[in-house]
N, C-alpha and C positions, 0 to 999 in steps of 0.2 A: 466529728473531731479529726477525721482523716485529712479533710481539706485544710483545716487550720494547722495541722502538723506539717503538711506539705508546704504551705505558705511560710510558716515560721522557719523551716529548714532553708528555704530559698532566701529569706531575709537575713539569716545568719551569714550567708556568703555575700549577698549583695550590699548589705549595710556598710561594711568597711571598704568594699570596692567603690561604691559611690562616694564615700568619704575621701578616698584616695584621689579620685578625679576632681572633686570639688576643692580638696585641699591644695592641689597643684594650681588650680585657677586662682586661689586667694593666698598663694604662698607668701606674698609680701605683707599680708595683713595678719599679724601674729595672733590677735585675739580671735579672729574668725577661724584661722587654721586650728587653734587649740580647741575651740568649741566643736568644730566639725569632726576632728579626729576622736575626741573623747565621746561625742555623741554616737559616732559609728561603732566604737567598741562597746559602748553601753547598750545600744540597740541589739547588737549581736549577743551580748550576755543575757539580756531579757528574753530574746527569742529562743536562745539555746536552753535557758532554764525552763521555758514553757514546753519545749520539745521533750526535755528530760522528764518533766512532770506528766505530760500527756501520754507518753508511750508506756508508762507504768500505771496509768489509771483509765485506760479505755482502749477500744479497738483503733487500729490505724493501719495504713498501707505503707510498708517499708519502701516501696519503689516510688520515687518522686520524679516526675518528668521535668526536663529542662527545656532545651531548644528543639526536642524531638529527635527521632532516629535519623541517621544519615544513610541514604541509599548507596551502598557500596557493593552491590552484587551479592556474592556468596558470604561475605563478611558482614555480620550484623553489628551495628554500632548504636545501641539504644540511647546512650548518653544520659542515663538516669542517675539520680542520687539514691543513696541507700541509708535510711534512717532506722537505727535500732539501738539497743541498750549500749553497745560498744561506742558507736559514734556519738551518741547524745552526751554521755558523761565526759568524753574527751573534749567535745565542743565547749562544754561549760568550763572545764579547766583551762583551755586555751583562751577563752574569752576573759576569764578572771585575770590571768597573767597579762593579756593584751591591754585590758583597761588599766591595770596597775601601772604598766609601762607608759601608757599615754599620759596618765596623771603625773607620774614622776618626771617624764620628759618635759612637761610644761615648766617645772621648776629647774631641773638640771640644765636644760638648754636655754635658760632665761635670756642669756646674752648672745646666743648663737644667731647669726644673721641668716642661716639656712634652716632655721627651726621648722618652717612650713614645709619644706621639701622632706625633711627627716620624718615628721609625723605622717605625711602622706605616704612615704615609703613603708612605714610601719603598718599603716592601714592596708596597703596592698599586700604586704607580707601576711597579715592576719587573714585576709580574704583567701589567699592561696592555700594557707594551712587548713582553713575551714573546708575548702574544696577537696583537699586530699582526705580529710577525715570523713566528709559526707559523701564522697564519691562512690557510686555504684558501678562505675565504668572505668576500665583501664586507661582509656584516652583522657578522661577527666582527671584521673590520678596523675597522669604524666604532665598534663597542663599545669596543675597546681604544683607539682614537684619542680618543674622547670622555672616557674615564676618565682618560687621561693629562692631558687639559686640566684636568679638575677637580683632579687631584692636584697639578698645577703651581700652581694657585691656592692650595692649602693649603700647599705647601712655600715658595713665594715669600712668602706672608703669614704664615709661622710666627711671626715676631716681631710678633704682632698688637697689642702694646702701642705699637708705633711707627706713627705715621700714614703715614710714607713707605712702610713695608712694605705696609700695607693698600692704599694707592694703587697701588703697583707690581703687587700681585696682581690688583687689579681691572682695571688696564690690560691686563695679559697675558690675563686671562680674556676681556675684551670684544673685543680685537683678534683673538684666535684664534677666538672664536665667530663673529664676522662672517665671517671667511674660511672657516670650516667650513660655512657655508650653501652656498657654491658647491661645496665638496667633496662634500656630500651629493647635490647635483644631478648632479654628475659620476658618482657611483656609481649613481644611478638610471638614467642614460642607458646606462651599461655593462650593467647588469643587465637592463633592458628590451629591449635589442637582442638578447639571446640567451635571454631568458626564464628566467634562472637567476642566482643570486648566486655560483655556484662560480667561483673565480678561474681554475681550469684550463679550464673551459668558456668563460669570457670570452676567454681568450687564444686558444683554438682557434677560436672562432666569429667574432670581430670582423674578421679579415682578409678575409672574404667580404662584409662589410657596407659601407654607404656611408662613404667617407673623411671626408665633411663631418661626419657624426654623431660619428665617432671623434675628430675634431679638437675639436668642441664639448665632448665629454666630458673630454678631456685639458686643455683650457683651463680648465674649471671645477675639475678636480683640481689644476691648477697653482696656482690661487688658494688652495686649502686648504693645499697644500704650502708655499707662500710664507708663509702665516700661521703655520703650525706650526713651520716652520724659520726663521722670522724673516728672510725675504728681502724686499728692496725690493718694495713700499712698506710692508710690515708689520713692518719690522725694529726699530722703536724700542722695542718692549716688552722685548726681551731684555737690553739693558744695564741697564734699570731693575730687572730680576729679580735683580740683584746684592744687592738688599735682603734676600734670603733668606740663610740660613746657607750657609757655604762648601760643606759636603757636598751641599746641594741644588743649588748652582750646578754643582758637578762632575757630578752625575747628569744634570741637564737639558742641560748643554752638551756633555757628552762622548759619550754613547752611547744616549740615550733619545729624549726628545721632539723635539729639533731634528733628529735623524738619522732619525726615522721616515719623513719624506717621501722621503728618498733611498732608503730600503729599499723603500718602496711603489712608487716609480717603477721601481726595479730589478726588482721582482717582475713588473711589467707591461711590462718593456722589449721583449719580442718584438712587442707591438703599438704601443708608444710610438714605435718607429723608423719606423712606417708614417705618422706624422703630422709632416711637415716643418714646417708652421706652428707646431705646439705646441712642437717642438724649438727653433725659432728664437725663440719667445717666452721659453722657458726660458733660452736662451743670453743674451738681452738682460737678463733679470732678474738672472741670476747675474753678468754682467759689471759691471753697475752696483753690485751689492752687494759683490762681492769687492774692487773698487777703492775704492769709497766708504768701506766699513768699515775697510779697511786704512789709509786716510788719517786717518780719525777716531781710530783706535787709537793712532797715533803721538803725538797731542797730548793724550792723556788724563792728567789729574793723579792718577788713581787706577789702580794697576796691576791691580786686580781687574776694573775696567771695561775696561781695555785688553784683558784676556783675553776679555771678553765680545764686544768688537768683533772680535777676532781669530776668535772662533767664527763670527760672521756671515760673515766672509771665507772661512774654511775650509769651511763648509757650502756656500757658493756654489761653491767649487772642486769638491767631490764631485758636486754637482748638474750642474755644467757638463760633467763627464765623460759623464753620461747624455744631455746635449744634443748631443754631437758624436760619441760613439763609433759607428763603423760597426756594422752588424748582425753582421759577422764577428768583431768584437772583443767585443761584448756589454757587459754592465753591470759586468764585473769591475773596471776601473779605479776607478769610482765607489765600489764596495763596498770595495775595498782601502783607499781613503783614509778611508772610514767607520771601518774597523777601526783604521787607523793613528791617526786623529784621536782615537778613543776612548781610546787608551792615553796619548798624550803630553798631551792636554788635561786628562784626569783627573789625571795626574801634576802638571801645572802648578797646577791649582786646589788640590789637596790640599797641595802643597808651599808655595804662597803662603799658604794658610790656616794652615799650621803657623807660617810666619814672621810672619803678622799677629798671632798670639797672642803671639809673643815680643817684637814691637816695638809692640804695641797699636795696630794700624791697618793699612790697605791703601793709604793715600795714598803717592805717590812720595816726598814729603818724609819721611814716617815710616819708609819702608823703605830709605831711603838708607843704604848701607853694611851692610845687614842680613846678607848672607851673609859679610861679613868678621867680624862679631861672632858669627855663628852658623854656623861652617864646616860643620856637619853637613848643612846644606841646600845647600851649594855644588854638589855633584855632581848631585843630582836636579833642581835648577832649571836647571843648565847643560844637562843632557840634554834636558829638556823644551823649552827655548828653541831649542836646536840642531835638534831634530826638527821643531819648528814652522817654523823658517826653511828647512828642507829641505836640511840639510847631510849629506853622506854620511859613514858608511854607515847612518845612523839610519833608522828606519822612515818618517819624514816624507819623506826624499829618495826612497825607493823608490816610495811611493804617488804623490807629486807628479810624478815622472818618468813614471809610468805614465799619468797624466792627460795630460801633455804629449805623450806618444807617441800617445794616442788622438786628440788635437786635430790632430797632424801627419798622422795617417792620414786624418782627415776632409778636410783640405785637399788632400792629394795624391791621394786616391782619389775623393772626391766633389766637392771644390771648392766646398762650400756656404758661405754667408755665416756660418752658425753657427760653423763651424770657425775662420774668420778672427777673428770677434769674440772667441771664447774664447782663441785663441792670443795675440792682442795684449794682452787684459786679463790673461791669465796672466803675461805678461812684466812688466807694470807691477806686478802684485801681488807677484811674487817680490822686487822691489826694496823695496817698501813693507813687506813682512813681515820681511825681513832688517833693515830700518831700525828698526822698533819693537821687534824682539827684541834688537837690539844696544843700543838705548836703555835697555830694561829691565835688561839685564845690567850696563851701566855704572852705572846708578842703584843697583842692588843691591850693587855692589862698590865704590862710591865712598866715600872717606873724606876729609874736609877735612884740611888740613895740621895743624891743632890736634888733631883726632881721631887722626890717624896718629901724632903725637908721643906722645899718651897711650897709644896701643896699643903702640908700641914700648917705652915705658917700663915698661908692665905686663909685656911679655915678658921684658925684662931683669930686672925685679924677681922674676919667677917662677923665674928661674934662680939667684937669690941665696939662699944659706943664711943664715937669721936665727936667732939664739939666742933662745929664748923660755922663760919659766918655766913650771912646771907649772900655775900659776894662770891664766896667759894662754892656755894651750891650751883651757881650759874656758870662758873668759870672752870671748875675742876671736875673731872670725871669721877663717878662714884667708885668706891673700892670694888675690886674684882672686875672692872671694866677696862677696855682698851681704847686708845685714841691715836693709834699710829696709822700708818698707811695700809696696814693689812686688815683693818676692820673699821667699822663705823664708830665714831665717837660715842661713848656711852653704851656700846653694845656689850652684853655679857660675854665674858671670856669664853664660856662654853659654847657660844654661838658664833664665834668668829669664823668666817668663811673666806679663805684665801683665794685670790685669783678667780672669784666667781661674780663679782660685780653687784651682788645684792645680798641682803641679809634675811635670815629666817626661812626655813623650808615652808613651802606652801601647804595649806591644810590638806589638799587632795593627795599630795605625795606622802604626807605623814599617815593619812588614813590608809593608803595603799599598803604601806609597810606594816601597819598594825593589823590589817585584814589578813595579809599573808602569814604573819606571825601566829595569828589566831588559828588559821587553817592548818598550819604546821603542827600545832599542839593537839587539836581535836580531830584533825582529818582522818586519823587512823580508825575512828569509829565507823567510817564508811564500810568497813569490812563486815559489819553486822547488819548491813542493809542489802537489798537486792540490786543496788546500783552498779556494782562491778562484777557480780557473779562469782565471787571468791568465797569459798567456805572457810571460816576461821579454822586455821590448821597450824598449831604451834607444836613443834617437836621440842619438848622441854629440855632434853639433854643437849641438843644443838643450840637452843637459845641460851641456856646457862653457859655453855662453852664460849659462845660469841661474846656474852657480857663479861666473862672472865678475861677474854683476850682484850676487850676494850679497856678493862681496868688495868691490866698489865701494861698496855701501851700508854695509858695516861700517866701511870706512875713512872715509867721509864723516861718519857719525854719531859715530865716535870723535873725529874732528877737532873737530866741533861741541861735543861734551861737554868736550873739553880746554880749550876757550875760555871755559867757564863755571866759576865757582868752585863751583857746586852739583853739577857733574858730570852735569847733565841736559840733553841736547841739545834737548829741547822748550822750554827756557827762551828759545830764540831766537824763539819765536813771540810771546812777550809775554803778560802776564797776561790781557789782554782777549781775545786770540785763543784762549788755552788755555780760558778760560771758554766761548767759543763751541764749541770741540771737546767740552768736557764736556757741553754741551747738545745734542750730536749735530747741530750746524748748525741747530738750531731746528725739527727735524721735529715736535716736540710742538706747536709753534705751528700747523703745517699741519694736524695732527690736529684741533686745537681749531677751526680755521677751517672745516674740512669738517664736523665734527660739530655745531658750534654751531647752524647753521640747522635741523638735524634735531631737536636738543633743543628749540629754540624752537617748532618746529612740533608736537612731541609735547606740549609744555606747553599750546599752544593747543587741541589736540585734547582733552586731559584736562580743561581748563577748560570747553570747550564741552560735553563729555560730562557733567561734573558739574553745571554751572550752567544748562544749557539742557535737554538730553535727560532726565537724571535728575531735574532740578528739575520738569519738566512732569509726569513720572510721580508724583513725590512730592506735587505739588499736588493731583492727583486724590484721593490718599489723604487728604490734609488736608481737602479739601472734603467728601468722604464722611463723614469722622469728625465734622466740624462739623454736617453735616446730621443724622447719627444722634443726636448729642448734643442738637440742638434738638428733634428729634421726641420723644426720650426725656423732655425737660423738659416738652413740651406734653402728653404722654400722662398721663391720670389714674390709670393702673394699675388701673382698674375696668372690668368689661365693660359695654358700652353696652346699652340696652334692646333695640334691634333684633337684637343678637347673641344675647341671651337667648331672644327669641322664635324666632329662626332655629334655634337648637339644639333647643328644645322641639318645633318643627314637624318637624324631621328625626327626632326620637325617636318622635313619633306615627306618622309615615309608616312608619318601620321596624317598629314593633310591629304596626301594622295589616297590613303586608305579610306578616309571619310568621304571625299568627293567622289571617288570611283565606286564606292559601295552603293 
């Protein structure tokens, strides 16, 4: 079984990688590109599921070789994969989301002339994430980490004809690259301490090494994690990443790039718990992010950007679990929320993406009443928002209560400052999350009195039998259908899809949303299995308090919405304040203020290099060229008399020497 597990682990990574290469080769052939990309994700899911089954039902070797060790003198670089319970369950979650995204993209990008390039980029992105998850070597982790950064640039900037998409992609690339510099330094410290890049050796060796060096390594790693996971102060790139197509947003936000930092720290958790300063730093970063992002999410005028800010807050929650969980609890609560968030956030992005096609936009004003007009989306969106808010018995409730239990254990067992910071910020975040989820649902279900009257009249008319002639049957659209430029003649009004060029969601996309909704409902049962290594631990008092806070937030936001004709509770903020929320409280301005002096200094250096240093070198070339040209003009191109006599003398001496010798 060990050999089959090793082969399956390699297939998990190679299948989407091969799909990416083949997909680029047939990028202009849409059916072939769709088949290859979906097949690559499906093969990874099947192989990952087998790995998960095998490691729980038989002996296996966790170390899986790849290209073999690299001979680098004193530094050992085995380049192995590491297959265990942690990596296996995360692989399955990533594969589920990846396959759902590929199936949904086939429909969502139906009219996109660059569809083949997009799905090939998604396949490469998945391969890189699988490499990070299955990596048993710091170098392999870094390779997957960097490839994900490049793929995110391609996916966010997919609509390259839009200047805003290009700017968002560049911003994401630059912010994450800056943070990755510290990440690389942290990896170097870890590897140099034990003279190997093997993650297993790093975990085994660092407990006996200086704590100060370990703290320095993790502080550097936390900067890289904060950049990749869009945590404060690197958080502002992720909302702008909404410029990418909705499937790309679902992939990046749900289970890949922004969750990679959580997985990596969970992998190193046995030595991360040894550094209290690093854990305190992570607790403070996540506290600021989870509360700040939840506040900004409530005031967003665009529901897709609201989901982006909710991602910031939820990633902070799963990272905070790693900051406070005692060594006896382990990384399980953080990993559980990673899995939970992957399901309900992918569900929300894809369902909102489906609705955005139907209503031609993602702005709250555009989506107002959306699920009333398109009831097929009522259930999946309701499940996603309830799971996000942490309402039982959905998966979000189970994972969030697990984090709350870990924070409570920290406070009662260790009494550390980190535990108190996370516990308090968690309580505030529960209220804010329930508030913006309630606001979103009320917007999606709101109908103005006039719209409600029209809707009721349509329902009454649909129940009325009308006599029509045979000619009218073939010349007039049926009641409840449309025949204007925004839809296909005779198409049901609930299925009109504006600006999309085709009607009816594909079965694969519909099944993907249904599967994610199902997992969001029953996924919490995983805590009763050995798949995540988390003991069911519910602190009843804290659970009851969080549910009470959710109820208070729901009632308050519902009251605020009822006082507005628009049905949007955020209208109480006013247009100017909503604009401030949309700008993320002006963090972009801080970025510009910090970066501008660096850019000006860089321009000065470039100017000095070009106009002073390079100019001085070029001047010698010019002077030499002028001197050569002047000498060439002064020369007669005829041999002088003394040169002729010199040559004759040399000839005579040479002949004499030969003959006389």
